[in-house]
MARTIDO-59461 format. One record per residue (C-alpha): residue number from 1; residue in three letters; x, y, z. Coordinates in steps of 0.2 Angstrom, whole numbers, plus 5000, padded with zeros to 4 digits. Example, Ala and Ser with C-alpha at 12.3 -4.5 7.8 and 13.67 -1.06 7.14 Angstrom:
BEGIN
<r><num>1</num><residuo>ala</residuo><east>5062</east><north>4978</north><up>5039</up></r>
<r><num>2</num><residuo>ser</residuo><east>5068</east><north>4995</north><up>5036</up></r>
//
This chain:
BEGIN
<r><num>1</num><residuo>met</residuo><east>5174</east><north>4699</north><up>4920</up></r>
<r><num>2</num><residuo>ser</residuo><east>5176</east><north>4681</north><up>4913</up></r>
<r><num>3</num><residuo>asp</residuo><east>5185</east><north>4680</north><up>4897</up></r>
<r><num>4</num><residuo>asp</residuo><east>5171</east><north>4668</north><up>4891</up></r>
<r><num>5</num><residuo>leu</residuo><east>5159</east><north>4682</north><up>4892</up></r>
<r><num>6</num><residuo>lys</residuo><east>5155</east><north>4694</north><up>4877</up></r>
<r><num>7</num><residuo>pro</residuo><east>5150</east><north>4710</north><up>4885</up></r>
<r><num>8</num><residuo>cys</residuo><east>5142</east><north>4718</north><up>4869</up></r>
<r><num>9</num><residuo>asp</residuo><east>5131</east><north>4703</north><up>4864</up></r>
<r><num>10</num><residuo>leu</residuo><east>5112</east><north>4704</north><up>4867</up></r>
<r><num>11</num><residuo>ala</residuo><east>5112</east><north>4690</north><up>4879</up></r>
<r><num>12</num><residuo>thr</residuo><east>5124</east><north>4698</north><up>4891</up></r>
<r><num>13</num><residuo>leu</residuo><east>5116</east><north>4715</north><up>4889</up></r>
<r><num>14</num><residuo>lys</residuo><east>5099</east><north>4708</north><up>4894</up></r>
<r><num>15</num><residuo>thr</residuo><east>5106</east><north>4703</north><up>4911</up></r>
<r><num>16</num><residuo>phe</residuo><east>5111</east><north>4721</north><up>4915</up></r>
<r><num>17</num><residuo>glu</residuo><east>5103</east><north>4726</north><up>4932</up></r>
<r><num>18</num><residuo>phe</residuo><east>5099</east><north>4744</north><up>4931</up></r>
<r><num>19</num><residuo>glu</residuo><east>5103</east><north>4755</north><up>4947</up></r>
<r><num>20</num><residuo>arg</residuo><east>5102</east><north>4773</north><up>4942</up></r>
<r><num>21</num><residuo>val</residuo><east>5104</east><north>4786</north><up>4929</up></r>
<r><num>22</num><residuo>leu</residuo><east>5121</east><north>4795</north><up>4931</up></r>
<r><num>23</num><residuo>ser</residuo><east>5118</east><north>4809</north><up>4919</up></r>
<r><num>24</num><residuo>glu</residuo><east>5108</east><north>4813</north><up>4904</up></r>
<r><num>25</num><residuo>ser</residuo><east>5108</east><north>4825</north><up>4889</up></r>
<r><num>26</num><residuo>thr</residuo><east>5093</east><north>4831</north><up>4880</up></r>
<r><num>27</num><residuo>ala</residuo><east>5103</east><north>4840</north><up>4867</up></r>
<r><num>28</num><residuo>ser</residuo><east>5112</east><north>4823</north><up>4861</up></r>
<r><num>29</num><residuo>gly</residuo><east>5098</east><north>4812</north><up>4867</up></r>
<r><num>30</num><residuo>ser</residuo><east>5109</east><north>4801</north><up>4878</up></r>
<r><num>31</num><residuo>ala</residuo><east>5110</east><north>4795</north><up>4895</up></r>
<r><num>32</num><residuo>phe</residuo><east>5123</east><north>4786</north><up>4906</up></r>
<r><num>33</num><residuo>leu</residuo><east>5116</east><north>4771</north><up>4916</up></r>
<r><num>34</num><residuo>leu</residuo><east>5124</east><north>4763</north><up>4931</up></r>
<r><num>35</num><residuo>gly</residuo><east>5121</east><north>4745</north><up>4935</up></r>
<r><num>36</num><residuo>thr</residuo><east>5129</east><north>4728</north><up>4936</up></r>
<r><num>37</num><residuo>leu</residuo><east>5133</east><north>4714</north><up>4923</up></r>
<r><num>38</num><residuo>his</residuo><east>5136</east><north>4697</north><up>4931</up></r>
<r><num>39</num><residuo>gly</residuo><east>5139</east><north>4705</north><up>4948</up></r>
<r><num>40</num><residuo>glu</residuo><east>5151</east><north>4718</north><up>4942</up></r>
<r><num>41</num><residuo>pro</residuo><east>5148</east><north>4737</north><up>4941</up></r>
<r><num>42</num><residuo>ala</residuo><east>5145</east><north>4743</north><up>4923</up></r>
<r><num>43</num><residuo>ile</residuo><east>5141</east><north>4759</north><up>4914</up></r>
<r><num>44</num><residuo>ile</residuo><east>5131</east><north>4759</north><up>4898</up></r>
<r><num>45</num><residuo>his</residuo><east>5130</east><north>4775</north><up>4888</up></r>
<r><num>46</num><residuo>val</residuo><east>5114</east><north>4775</north><up>4877</up></r>
<r><num>47</num><residuo>gln</residuo><east>5113</east><north>4788</north><up>4863</up></r>
<r><num>48</num><residuo>arg</residuo><east>5102</east><north>4790</north><up>4848</up></r>
<r><num>49</num><residuo>thr</residuo><east>5112</east><north>4790</north><up>4832</up></r>
<r><num>50</num><residuo>ala</residuo><east>5112</east><north>4806</north><up>4822</up></r>
<r><num>51</num><residuo>leu</residuo><east>5101</east><north>4808</north><up>4806</up></r>
<r><num>52</num><residuo>asp</residuo><east>5110</east><north>4806</north><up>4790</up></r>
<r><num>53</num><residuo>pro</residuo><east>5103</east><north>4822</north><up>4780</up></r>
<r><num>54</num><residuo>ala</residuo><east>5106</east><north>4813</north><up>4763</up></r>
<r><num>55</num><residuo>ala</residuo><east>5094</east><north>4800</north><up>4769</up></r>
<r><num>56</num><residuo>ala</residuo><east>5081</east><north>4811</north><up>4776</up></r>
<r><num>57</num><residuo>pro</residuo><east>5070</east><north>4815</north><up>4761</up></r>
<r><num>58</num><residuo>glu</residuo><east>5069</east><north>4796</north><up>4757</up></r>
<r><num>59</num><residuo>ile</residuo><east>5063</east><north>4793</north><up>4775</up></r>
<r><num>60</num><residuo>val</residuo><east>5050</east><north>4806</north><up>4774</up></r>
<r><num>61</num><residuo>gln</residuo><east>5043</east><north>4801</north><up>4757</up></r>
<r><num>62</num><residuo>arg</residuo><east>5044</east><north>4782</north><up>4759</up></r>
<r><num>63</num><residuo>gly</residuo><east>5052</east><north>4777</north><up>4775</up></r>
<r><num>64</num><residuo>leu</residuo><east>5039</east><north>4780</north><up>4789</up></r>
<r><num>65</num><residuo>glu</residuo><east>5030</east><north>4766</north><up>4796</up></r>
<r><num>66</num><residuo>thr</residuo><east>5018</east><north>4776</north><up>4808</up></r>
<r><num>67</num><residuo>leu</residuo><east>5014</east><north>4794</north><up>4811</up></r>
<r><num>68</num><residuo>asn</residuo><east>5006</east><north>4801</north><up>4826</up></r>
<r><num>69</num><residuo>val</residuo><east>5001</east><north>4819</north><up>4825</up></r>
<r><num>70</num><residuo>phe</residuo><east>5000</east><north>4828</north><up>4842</up></r>
<r><num>71</num><residuo>leu</residuo><east>4999</east><north>4846</north><up>4836</up></r>
<r><num>72</num><residuo>asp</residuo><east>4988</east><north>4852</north><up>4822</up></r>
<r><num>73</num><residuo>asn</residuo><east>4987</east><north>4871</north><up>4822</up></r>
<r><num>74</num><residuo>arg</residuo><east>4989</east><north>4877</north><up>4804</up></r>
<r><num>75</num><residuo>pro</residuo><east>5002</east><north>4881</north><up>4798</up></r>
<r><num>76</num><residuo>tyr</residuo><east>5011</east><north>4871</north><up>4812</up></r>
<r><num>77</num><residuo>phe</residuo><east>5010</east><north>4853</north><up>4814</up></r>
<r><num>78</num><residuo>ser</residuo><east>5020</east><north>4841</north><up>4825</up></r>
<r><num>79</num><residuo>ala</residuo><east>5021</east><north>4822</north><up>4825</up></r>
<r><num>80</num><residuo>his</residuo><east>5029</east><north>4807</north><up>4832</up></r>
<r><num>81</num><residuo>ala</residuo><east>5035</east><north>4794</north><up>4819</up></r>
<r><num>82</num><residuo>leu</residuo><east>5043</east><north>4777</north><up>4818</up></r>
<r><num>83</num><residuo>ile</residuo><east>5055</east><north>4772</north><up>4804</up></r>
<r><num>84</num><residuo>ala</residuo><east>5051</east><north>4756</north><up>4795</up></r>
<r><num>85</num><residuo>arg</residuo><east>5065</east><north>4743</north><up>4796</up></r>
<r><num>86</num><residuo>gly</residuo><east>5074</east><north>4739</north><up>4780</up></r>
<r><num>87</num><residuo>glu</residuo><east>5091</east><north>4733</north><up>4775</up></r>
<r><num>88</num><residuo>asp</residuo><east>5098</east><north>4751</north><up>4773</up></r>
<r><num>89</num><residuo>thr</residuo><east>5090</east><north>4758</north><up>4789</up></r>
<r><num>90</num><residuo>leu</residuo><east>5102</east><north>4767</north><up>4800</up></r>
<r><num>91</num><residuo>pro</residuo><east>5104</east><north>4760</north><up>4818</up></r>
<r><num>92</num><residuo>asp</residuo><east>5093</east><north>4768</north><up>4831</up></r>
<r><num>93</num><residuo>leu</residuo><east>5105</east><north>4769</north><up>4845</up></r>
<r><num>94</num><residuo>ala</residuo><east>5124</east><north>4769</north><up>4849</up></r>
<r><num>95</num><residuo>leu</residuo><east>5129</east><north>4759</north><up>4864</up></r>
<r><num>96</num><residuo>lys</residuo><east>5145</east><north>4761</north><up>4874</up></r>
<r><num>97</num><residuo>leu</residuo><east>5149</east><north>4749</north><up>4889</up></r>
<r><num>98</num><residuo>ile</residuo><east>5162</east><north>4751</north><up>4903</up></r>
<r><num>99</num><residuo>trp</residuo><east>5163</east><north>4734</north><up>4912</up></r>
<r><num>100</num><residuo>pro</residuo><east>5169</east><north>4732</north><up>4925</up></r>
<r><num>101</num><residuo>cys</residuo><east>5169</east><north>4751</north><up>4929</up></r>
<r><num>102</num><residuo>thr</residuo><east>5177</east><north>4759</north><up>4944</up></r>
<r><num>103</num><residuo>asp</residuo><east>5172</east><north>4773</north><up>4956</up></r>
<r><num>104</num><residuo>val</residuo><east>5183</east><north>4785</north><up>4945</up></r>
<r><num>105</num><residuo>his</residuo><east>5172</east><north>4780</north><up>4929</up></r>
<r><num>106</num><residuo>ile</residuo><east>5156</east><north>4783</north><up>4940</up></r>
<r><num>107</num><residuo>ala</residuo><east>5162</east><north>4800</north><up>4946</up></r>
<r><num>108</num><residuo>lys</residuo><east>5167</east><north>4805</north><up>4928</up></r>
<r><num>109</num><residuo>tyr</residuo><east>5150</east><north>4801</north><up>4921</up></r>
<r><num>110</num><residuo>thr</residuo><east>5139</east><north>4807</north><up>4935</up></r>
<r><num>111</num><residuo>ala</residuo><east>5131</east><north>4825</north><up>4933</up></r>
<r><num>112</num><residuo>gln</residuo><east>5141</east><north>4837</north><up>4945</up></r>
<r><num>113</num><residuo>pro</residuo><east>5141</east><north>4855</north><up>4947</up></r>
<r><num>114</num><residuo>arg</residuo><east>5155</east><north>4864</north><up>4938</up></r>
<r><num>115</num><residuo>lys</residuo><east>5165</east><north>4879</north><up>4946</up></r>
<r><num>116</num><residuo>leu</residuo><east>5177</east><north>4891</north><up>4937</up></r>
<r><num>117</num><residuo>val</residuo><east>5194</east><north>4891</north><up>4946</up></r>
<r><num>118</num><residuo>ser</residuo><east>5211</east><north>4898</north><up>4943</up></r>
<r><num>119</num><residuo>glu</residuo><east>5227</east><north>4888</north><up>4944</up></r>
<r><num>120</num><residuo>thr</residuo><east>5244</east><north>4896</north><up>4948</up></r>
<r><num>121</num><residuo>pro</residuo><east>5260</east><north>4888</north><up>4945</up></r>
<r><num>122</num><residuo>glu</residuo><east>5262</east><north>4886</north><up>4964</up></r>
<r><num>123</num><residuo>val</residuo><east>5246</east><north>4877</north><up>4966</up></r>
<r><num>124</num><residuo>tyr</residuo><east>5250</east><north>4866</north><up>4951</up></r>
<r><num>125</num><residuo>ala</residuo><east>5266</east><north>4861</north><up>4959</up></r>
<r><num>126</num><residuo>lys</residuo><east>5259</east><north>4858</north><up>4976</up></r>
<r><num>127</num><residuo>val</residuo><east>5242</east><north>4851</north><up>4973</up></r>
<r><num>128</num><residuo>val</residuo><east>5239</east><north>4846</north><up>4955</up></r>
<r><num>129</num><residuo>gln</residuo><east>5256</east><north>4838</north><up>4950</up></r>
<r><num>130</num><residuo>pro</residuo><east>5256</east><north>4827</north><up>4966</up></r>
<r><num>131</num><residuo>phe</residuo><east>5238</east><north>4822</north><up>4962</up></r>
<r><num>132</num><residuo>ile</residuo><east>5243</east><north>4817</north><up>4944</up></r>
<r><num>133</num><residuo>ala</residuo><east>5258</east><north>4807</north><up>4951</up></r>
<r><num>134</num><residuo>ser</residuo><east>5247</east><north>4798</north><up>4963</up></r>
<r><num>135</num><residuo>phe</residuo><east>5238</east><north>4788</north><up>4949</up></r>
<r><num>136</num><residuo>pro</residuo><east>5242</east><north>4770</north><up>4947</up></r>
<r><num>137</num><residuo>ala</residuo><east>5248</east><north>4765</north><up>4930</up></r>
<r><num>138</num><residuo>glu</residuo><east>5232</east><north>4754</north><up>4928</up></r>
<r><num>139</num><residuo>arg</residuo><east>5223</east><north>4770</north><up>4926</up></r>
<r><num>140</num><residuo>thr</residuo><east>5229</east><north>4773</north><up>4909</up></r>
<r><num>141</num><residuo>ala</residuo><east>5233</east><north>4755</north><up>4904</up></r>
<r><num>142</num><residuo>trp</residuo><east>5220</east><north>4756</north><up>4890</up></r>
<r><num>143</num><residuo>val</residuo><east>5229</east><north>4771</north><up>4883</up></r>
<r><num>144</num><residuo>asp</residuo><east>5246</east><north>4760</north><up>4883</up></r>
<r><num>145</num><residuo>ala</residuo><east>5236</east><north>4746</north><up>4875</up></r>
<r><num>146</num><residuo>ile</residuo><east>5232</east><north>4757</north><up>4860</up></r>
<r><num>147</num><residuo>leu</residuo><east>5249</east><north>4764</north><up>4859</up></r>
<r><num>148</num><residuo>asn</residuo><east>5257</east><north>4747</north><up>4860</up></r>
<r><num>149</num><residuo>gly</residuo><east>5245</east><north>4740</north><up>4846</up></r>
<r><num>150</num><residuo>glu</residuo><east>5238</east><north>4727</north><up>4858</up></r>
<r><num>151</num><residuo>lys</residuo><east>5220</east><north>4735</north><up>4857</up></r>
<r><num>152</num><residuo>glu</residuo><east>5210</east><north>4744</north><up>4844</up></r>
<r><num>153</num><residuo>ala</residuo><east>5224</east><north>4741</north><up>4831</up></r>
<r><num>154</num><residuo>glu</residuo><east>5211</east><north>4739</north><up>4817</up></r>
<r><num>155</num><residuo>arg</residuo><east>5204</east><north>4757</north><up>4821</up></r>
<r><num>156</num><residuo>ile</residuo><east>5221</east><north>4766</north><up>4820</up></r>
<r><num>157</num><residuo>leu</residuo><east>5221</east><north>4779</north><up>4806</up></r>
<r><num>158</num><residuo>his</residuo><east>5240</east><north>4784</north><up>4808</up></r>
<r><num>159</num><residuo>arg</residuo><east>5254</east><north>4778</north><up>4818</up></r>
<r><num>160</num><residuo>ser</residuo><east>5271</east><north>4785</north><up>4821</up></r>
<r><num>161</num><residuo>ser</residuo><east>5284</east><north>4781</north><up>4834</up></r>
<r><num>162</num><residuo>gly</residuo><east>5297</east><north>4789</north><up>4845</up></r>
<r><num>163</num><residuo>asp</residuo><east>5295</east><north>4804</north><up>4857</up></r>
<r><num>164</num><residuo>gln</residuo><east>5288</east><north>4814</north><up>4842</up></r>
<r><num>165</num><residuo>gly</residuo><east>5276</east><north>4800</north><up>4837</up></r>
<r><num>166</num><residuo>phe</residuo><east>5257</east><north>4798</north><up>4840</up></r>
<r><num>167</num><residuo>val</residuo><east>5242</east><north>4788</north><up>4835</up></r>
<r><num>168</num><residuo>leu</residuo><east>5227</east><north>4795</north><up>4827</up></r>
<r><num>169</num><residuo>leu</residuo><east>5210</east><north>4785</north><up>4828</up></r>
<r><num>170</num><residuo>pro</residuo><east>5192</east><north>4788</north><up>4829</up></r>
<r><num>171</num><residuo>asp</residuo><east>5186</east><north>4793</north><up>4846</up></r>
<r><num>172</num><residuo>leu</residuo><east>5173</east><north>4781</north><up>4854</up></r>
<r><num>173</num><residuo>lys</residuo><east>5161</east><north>4796</north><up>4855</up></r>
<r><num>174</num><residuo>trp</residuo><east>5159</east><north>4796</north><up>4836</up></r>
<r><num>175</num><residuo>asp</residuo><east>5146</east><north>4784</north><up>4829</up></r>
<r><num>176</num><residuo>gly</residuo><east>5158</east><north>4782</north><up>4814</up></r>
<r><num>177</num><residuo>thr</residuo><east>5145</east><north>4787</north><up>4801</up></r>
<r><num>178</num><residuo>thr</residuo><east>5139</east><north>4804</north><up>4803</up></r>
<r><num>179</num><residuo>leu</residuo><east>5152</east><north>4816</north><up>4796</up></r>
<r><num>180</num><residuo>ala</residuo><east>5145</east><north>4831</north><up>4805</up></r>
<r><num>181</num><residuo>ala</residuo><east>5149</east><north>4823</north><up>4821</up></r>
<r><num>182</num><residuo>leu</residuo><east>5167</east><north>4817</north><up>4816</up></r>
<r><num>183</num><residuo>tyr</residuo><east>5177</east><north>4815</north><up>4831</up></r>
<r><num>184</num><residuo>leu</residuo><east>5195</east><north>4809</north><up>4831</up></r>
<r><num>185</num><residuo>thr</residuo><east>5209</east><north>4808</north><up>4844</up></r>
<r><num>186</num><residuo>ala</residuo><east>5228</east><north>4810</north><up>4843</up></r>
<r><num>187</num><residuo>ile</residuo><east>5237</east><north>4802</north><up>4857</up></r>
<r><num>188</num><residuo>ala</residuo><east>5255</east><north>4806</north><up>4860</up></r>
<r><num>189</num><residuo>his</residuo><east>5268</east><north>4792</north><up>4863</up></r>
<r><num>190</num><residuo>asp</residuo><east>5278</east><north>4802</north><up>4875</up></r>
<r><num>191</num><residuo>gly</residuo><east>5270</east><north>4797</north><up>4892</up></r>
<r><num>192</num><residuo>arg</residuo><east>5280</east><north>4811</north><up>4901</up></r>
<r><num>193</num><residuo>ile</residuo><east>5267</east><north>4824</north><up>4893</up></r>
<r><num>194</num><residuo>lys</residuo><east>5253</east><north>4822</north><up>4905</up></r>
<r><num>195</num><residuo>ser</residuo><east>5243</east><north>4838</north><up>4901</up></r>
<r><num>196</num><residuo>met</residuo><east>5245</east><north>4855</north><up>4892</up></r>
<r><num>197</num><residuo>arg</residuo><east>5255</east><north>4861</north><up>4907</up></r>
<r><num>198</num><residuo>asn</residuo><east>5270</east><north>4850</north><up>4902</up></r>
<r><num>199</num><residuo>leu</residuo><east>5271</east><north>4857</north><up>4885</up></r>
<r><num>200</num><residuo>thr</residuo><east>5287</east><north>4867</north><up>4880</up></r>
<r><num>201</num><residuo>arg</residuo><east>5295</east><north>4873</north><up>4864</up></r>
<r><num>202</num><residuo>ala</residuo><east>5302</east><north>4856</north><up>4862</up></r>
<r><num>203</num><residuo>his</residuo><east>5285</east><north>4849</north><up>4858</up></r>
<r><num>204</num><residuo>leu</residuo><east>5282</east><north>4861</north><up>4844</up></r>
<r><num>205</num><residuo>pro</residuo><east>5287</east><north>4847</north><up>4831</up></r>
<r><num>206</num><residuo>leu</residuo><east>5275</east><north>4835</north><up>4839</up></r>
<r><num>207</num><residuo>leu</residuo><east>5260</east><north>4847</north><up>4839</up></r>
<r><num>208</num><residuo>arg</residuo><east>5263</east><north>4852</north><up>4821</up></r>
<r><num>209</num><residuo>lys</residuo><east>5264</east><north>4834</north><up>4815</up></r>
<r><num>210</num><residuo>ile</residuo><east>5248</east><north>4831</north><up>4824</up></r>
<r><num>211</num><residuo>arg</residuo><east>5240</east><north>4846</north><up>4816</up></r>
<r><num>212</num><residuo>ala</residuo><east>5246</east><north>4841</north><up>4798</up></r>
<r><num>213</num><residuo>gln</residuo><east>5241</east><north>4823</north><up>4800</up></r>
<r><num>214</num><residuo>ala</residuo><east>5224</east><north>4827</north><up>4807</up></r>
<r><num>215</num><residuo>tyr</residuo><east>5220</east><north>4838</north><up>4792</up></r>
<r><num>216</num><residuo>glu</residuo><east>5227</east><north>4825</north><up>4780</up></r>
<r><num>217</num><residuo>thr</residuo><east>5218</east><north>4810</north><up>4787</up></r>
<r><num>218</num><residuo>ala</residuo><east>5201</east><north>4820</north><up>4788</up></r>
<r><num>219</num><residuo>gly</residuo><east>5203</east><north>4826</north><up>4770</up></r>
<r><num>220</num><residuo>glu</residuo><east>5209</east><north>4810</north><up>4762</up></r>
<r><num>221</num><residuo>lys</residuo><east>5198</east><north>4797</north><up>4772</up></r>
<r><num>222</num><residuo>tyr</residuo><east>5182</east><north>4807</north><up>4776</up></r>
<r><num>223</num><residuo>gly</residuo><east>5182</east><north>4821</north><up>4763</up></r>
<r><num>224</num><residuo>val</residuo><east>5182</east><north>4834</north><up>4777</up></r>
<r><num>225</num><residuo>glu</residuo><east>5193</east><north>4850</north><up>4774</up></r>
<r><num>226</num><residuo>ser</residuo><east>5204</east><north>4858</north><up>4787</up></r>
<r><num>227</num><residuo>gly</residuo><east>5193</east><north>4873</north><up>4789</up></r>
<r><num>228</num><residuo>asp</residuo><east>5179</east><north>4861</north><up>4794</up></r>
<r><num>229</num><residuo>leu</residuo><east>5189</east><north>4855</north><up>4809</up></r>
<r><num>230</num><residuo>arg</residuo><east>5192</east><north>4860</north><up>4827</up></r>
<r><num>231</num><residuo>leu</residuo><east>5208</east><north>4854</north><up>4835</up></r>
<r><num>232</num><residuo>phe</residuo><east>5208</east><north>4857</north><up>4853</up></r>
<r><num>233</num><residuo>ile</residuo><east>5216</east><north>4852</north><up>4870</up></r>
<r><num>234</num><residuo>his</residuo><east>5207</east><north>4850</north><up>4886</up></r>
<r><num>235</num><residuo>tyr</residuo><east>5213</east><north>4857</north><up>4902</up></r>
<r><num>236</num><residuo>gln</residuo><east>5210</east><north>4849</north><up>4914</up></r>
<r><num>237</num><residuo>pro</residuo><east>5209</east><north>4833</north><up>4903</up></r>
<r><num>238</num><residuo>ser</residuo><east>5199</east><north>4818</north><up>4907</up></r>
<r><num>239</num><residuo>tyr</residuo><east>5214</east><north>4807</north><up>4908</up></r>
<r><num>240</num><residuo>tyr</residuo><east>5232</east><north>4812</north><up>4910</up></r>
<r><num>241</num><residuo>his</residuo><east>5241</east><north>4806</north><up>4895</up></r>
<r><num>242</num><residuo>phe</residuo><east>5243</east><north>4820</north><up>4882</up></r>
<r><num>243</num><residuo>his</residuo><east>5230</east><north>4820</north><up>4868</up></r>
<r><num>244</num><residuo>val</residuo><east>5222</east><north>4831</north><up>4855</up></r>
<r><num>245</num><residuo>his</residuo><east>5204</east><north>4831</north><up>4850</up></r>
<r><num>246</num><residuo>val</residuo><east>5199</east><north>4833</north><up>4832</up></r>
<r><num>247</num><residuo>val</residuo><east>5181</east><north>4837</north><up>4829</up></r>
<r><num>248</num><residuo>his</residuo><east>5170</east><north>4843</north><up>4815</up></r>
<r><num>249</num><residuo>val</residuo><east>5164</east><north>4861</north><up>4817</up></r>
<r><num>250</num><residuo>lys</residuo><east>5146</east><north>4856</north><up>4815</up></r>
<r><num>251</num><residuo>his</residuo><east>5147</east><north>4845</north><up>4831</up></r>
<r><num>252</num><residuo>glu</residuo><east>5136</east><north>4856</north><up>4842</up></r>
<r><num>253</num><residuo>val</residuo><east>5132</east><north>4846</north><up>4857</up></r>
<r><num>254</num><residuo>met</residuo><east>5149</east><north>4843</north><up>4867</up></r>
<r><num>255</num><residuo>ala</residuo><east>5152</east><north>4852</north><up>4883</up></r>
<r><num>256</num><residuo>gly</residuo><east>5171</east><north>4849</north><up>4882</up></r>
<r><num>257</num><residuo>met</residuo><east>5171</east><north>4862</north><up>4868</up></r>
<r><num>258</num><residuo>ala</residuo><east>5166</east><north>4876</north><up>4880</up></r>
<r><num>259</num><residuo>val</residuo><east>5177</east><north>4890</north><up>4885</up></r>
<r><num>260</num><residuo>gly</residuo><east>5185</east><north>4886</north><up>4901</up></r>
<r><num>261</num><residuo>gln</residuo><east>5191</east><north>4868</north><up>4896</up></r>
<r><num>262</num><residuo>ala</residuo><east>5195</east><north>4868</north><up>4877</up></r>
<r><num>263</num><residuo>his</residuo><east>5211</east><north>4877</north><up>4871</up></r>
<r><num>264</num><residuo>met</residuo><east>5213</east><north>4877</north><up>4852</up></r>
<r><num>265</num><residuo>leu</residuo><east>5228</east><north>4868</north><up>4846</up></r>
<r><num>266</num><residuo>glu</residuo><east>5233</east><north>4883</north><up>4834</up></r>
<r><num>267</num><residuo>asp</residuo><east>5233</east><north>4895</north><up>4849</up></r>
<r><num>268</num><residuo>val</residuo><east>5244</east><north>4883</north><up>4860</up></r>
<r><num>269</num><residuo>ile</residuo><east>5256</east><north>4882</north><up>4845</up></r>
<r><num>270</num><residuo>asn</residuo><east>5257</east><north>4901</north><up>4844</up></r>
<r><num>271</num><residuo>trp</residuo><east>5259</east><north>4902</north><up>4863</up></r>
<r><num>272</num><residuo>leu</residuo><east>5274</east><north>4891</north><up>4862</up></r>
<r><num>273</num><residuo>glu</residuo><east>5282</east><north>4899</north><up>4847</up></r>
<r><num>274</num><residuo>leu</residuo><east>5281</east><north>4916</north><up>4856</up></r>
<r><num>275</num><residuo>ser</residuo><east>5288</east><north>4908</north><up>4872</up></r>
<r><num>276</num><residuo>pro</residuo><east>5307</east><north>4910</north><up>4877</up></r>
<r><num>277</num><residuo>glu</residuo><east>5318</east><north>4895</north><up>4876</up></r>
<r><num>278</num><residuo>asp</residuo><east>5319</east><north>4894</north><up>4894</up></r>
<r><num>279</num><residuo>gly</residuo><east>5301</east><north>4896</north><up>4898</up></r>
<r><num>280</num><residuo>pro</residuo><east>5288</east><north>4899</north><up>4904</up></r>
<r><num>281</num><residuo>ala</residuo><east>5280</east><north>4891</north><up>4889</up></r>
<r><num>282</num><residuo>leu</residuo><east>5261</east><north>4894</north><up>4893</up></r>
<r><num>283</num><residuo>pro</residuo><east>5251</east><north>4906</north><up>4903</up></r>
<r><num>284</num><residuo>ala</residuo><east>5257</east><north>4906</north><up>4921</up></r>
<r><num>285</num><residuo>arg</residuo><east>5239</east><north>4907</north><up>4928</up></r>
<r><num>286</num><residuo>met</residuo><east>5226</east><north>4895</north><up>4920</up></r>
<r><num>287</num><residuo>thr</residuo><east>5208</east><north>4898</north><up>4922</up></r>
<r><num>288</num><residuo>phe</residuo><east>5196</east><north>4883</north><up>4919</up></r>
<r><num>289</num><residuo>thr</residuo><east>5180</east><north>4874</north><up>4924</up></r>
<r><num>290</num><residuo>thr</residuo><east>5181</east><north>4859</north><up>4934</up></r>
<r><num>291</num><residuo>ser</residuo><east>5169</east><north>4847</north><up>4942</up></r>
<r><num>292</num><residuo>lys</residuo><east>5183</east><north>4836</north><up>4950</up></r>
<r><num>293</num><residuo>pro</residuo><east>5186</east><north>4839</north><up>4969</up></r>
<r><num>294</num><residuo>asp</residuo><east>5200</east><north>4827</north><up>4969</up></r>
<r><num>295</num><residuo>asn</residuo><east>5211</east><north>4835</north><up>4957</up></r>
<r><num>296</num><residuo>gly</residuo><east>5214</east><north>4850</north><up>4968</up></r>
<r><num>297</num><residuo>gly</residuo><east>5198</east><north>4859</north><up>4963</up></r>
<r><num>298</num><residuo>gly</residuo><east>5194</east><north>4861</north><up>4981</up></r>
<r><num>299</num><residuo>lys</residuo><east>5210</east><north>4870</north><up>4984</up></r>
<r><num>300</num><residuo>leu</residuo><east>5209</east><north>4881</north><up>4969</up></r>
<r><num>301</num><residuo>ser</residuo><east>5202</east><north>4899</north><up>4970</up></r>
<r><num>302</num><residuo>pro</residuo><east>5190</east><north>4908</north><up>4959</up></r>
<r><num>303</num><residuo>pro</residuo><east>5198</east><north>4919</north><up>4946</up></r>
//
């Protein structure tokens, strides 16, 4: 990608050459599109923004431009409507762009069948750990850029340094406006923690700090109480640099919160607190869902 090109301006997006739909979600009203921009592969995520409940009455009363009724069966009516444009009108769509994208990105956002598998410590050591170690450093260079302050510095909500340090920032999956869809991510500085499998009692201070800071930031900046938040860890994660998801409990349309991938941070802390000093720290056999044949999924057995 040329440094002279601005990937998120209208002129560049109009040159997008569509190839195919990678996946879609009717629940979130979104789709991942694969194509090219200036000859390089690109993925565009197109999603309808969530409705602000506080603005809904005003929209119904005075904000509609057209109304097309397609069901009239008293007492039930249904219609399609267009919102009139105004200075305070919320955006219709949230767009995210990955450009240039890699085969890994394409595989990640392509709809794939999921399987429930069971991973023993032996399989982790022989299959999954070598798989993680084989990744080139470039795979998580974007994470390093955030941690080093080279990218997204203006979006950081909290930063602390050292092995017990982390950054907290809004996740790109959040539109930044709808509190019911609040989504933050805490990323640990310690690159030796690749996933939940690497956690030990020594990491309890880090996990407790992440929990406390997430509650504090959500409360002070967004007015969201701790009881309205889910803090969880993915296993397997989408990228192998330890991070914690902070999501509003009203967020309903996220597959990553399902049983088989999401582990509540509170439960993980409790596991570690009950673990012996010399381990094992977490359950020896871990059962999870996976759609990644290259992470050892093809060599893992059903539970």
